C-alpha positions as CSV (number, residue, x, y, z in Angstrom):
1,M,115.4,83.3,132.8
2,E,112.7,85.7,131.7
3,S,109.6,84.6,129.9
4,P,109.4,84.6,126.2
5,R,106.3,86.9,126.4
6,L,108.3,89.5,128.4
7,E,111.1,89.3,125.9
8,M,108.7,89.8,123.0
9,Q,107.1,92.8,124.7
10,R,110.6,94.3,125.3
11,T,111.4,93.7,121.7
12,A,108.4,95.8,120.8
13,G,109.8,98.5,123.0
14,K,113.1,98.3,121.3
15,F,111.4,98.7,117.9
16,A,109.6,101.8,119.2
17,I,113.0,103.3,120.2
18,F,114.3,102.3,116.7
19,L,111.4,104.2,115.1
20,A,112.2,107.2,117.2
21,G,115.7,107.0,116.0
22,I,114.5,107.1,112.4
23,Y,112.5,110.2,113.2
24,L,115.7,111.9,114.6
25,I,117.5,111.0,111.4
26,V,114.7,112.6,109.3
27,V,114.8,115.8,111.4
28,F,118.6,115.9,111.2
29,A,118.4,115.5,107.4
30,Q,116.0,118.4,107.2
31,V,118.3,120.6,109.3
32,V,121.2,119.7,107.1
33,S,119.2,120.3,103.9
34,T,118.2,123.7,105.2
35,A,121.8,124.5,106.2
36,M,123.0,123.5,102.7
37,G,120.7,126.1,101.1
38,D,117.6,124.1,100.3
39,P,115.2,125.4,102.9
40,I,111.8,123.9,103.6
41,P,108.7,126.1,103.9
42,L,108.1,127.8,107.2
43,L,105.0,125.7,107.9
44,G,107.1,122.6,107.4
45,W,109.0,123.0,110.7
46,P,105.9,122.8,113.0
47,M,104.6,119.9,110.9
48,L,107.9,118.1,111.4
49,L,107.9,118.7,115.2
50,V,104.4,117.4,115.9
51,P,105.5,113.7,115.8
52,A,108.1,114.5,118.5
53,V,105.3,114.4,121.1
54,L,104.3,110.9,120.1
55,F,107.8,109.7,120.0
56,T,108.6,111.2,123.4
57,Y,105.8,109.3,125.1
58,S,106.7,106.2,123.2
59,V,110.3,106.2,124.3
60,I,109.3,107.0,127.9
61,D,107.0,104.0,127.9
62,A,109.7,101.8,126.2
63,V,112.1,102.7,129.0
64,K,109.6,101.9,131.7
65,L,108.9,98.6,129.9
66,H,112.5,97.7,130.1
67,R,112.7,98.6,133.8
68,T,109.8,96.5,135.1
69,T,108.8,92.9,135.2
70,D,105.2,93.5,136.5
71,S,102.9,91.6,134.1
72,A,100.0,94.0,134.2
73,L,102.2,97.0,133.6
74,T,104.2,95.4,130.7
75,N,100.9,94.4,129.0
76,R,99.9,98.1,129.0
77,L,103.2,99.6,128.2
78,W,104.3,97.6,125.2
79,R,101.1,98.2,123.3
80,R,101.1,101.9,124.1
81,S,104.7,102.3,123.2
82,L,104.4,100.6,119.9
83,I,101.2,102.2,118.9
84,L,102.5,105.7,119.6
85,A,105.7,105.0,117.7
86,V,103.8,103.7,114.6
87,L,101.5,106.7,114.7
88,G,104.4,109.0,115.0
89,L,106.1,107.4,112.0
90,G,102.9,107.8,110.0
91,L,102.9,111.5,110.9
92,V,106.5,111.8,109.9
93,I,105.9,110.2,106.5
94,A,102.8,112.5,106.0
95,A,104.8,115.6,107.1
96,V,107.7,114.9,104.8
97,E,105.4,114.2,101.8
98,I,103.5,117.5,102.5
99,I,106.7,119.4,102.9
100,Y,108.2,118.2,99.6
101,R,104.9,118.9,97.8
102,M,104.9,122.5,99.2
103,A,108.6,123.2,98.5
104,P,109.3,124.7,95.1
105,V,111.4,122.5,92.9
């Protein structure tokens, strides 16, 4: 049986992967919106892709977290994974808000 601490750390990694999934849904929604004839401004695409860097590192750390049982490594990975995912989500929210304020209605 694994320790409750390790399970909680892995749950934080799963939450980081969940937030990355939300980001993918937002990007997919923007692609569909553009394909349906409601394009976003040209500056919006780079703004929407910047959080991908944070989510990439977050998911990589979450996967490493699920593959190891080393206590020192898990202590570092779960925090980094969760912090990067939350920062990425904040950037996504800011980017979407800026995009919708720039887009003509």
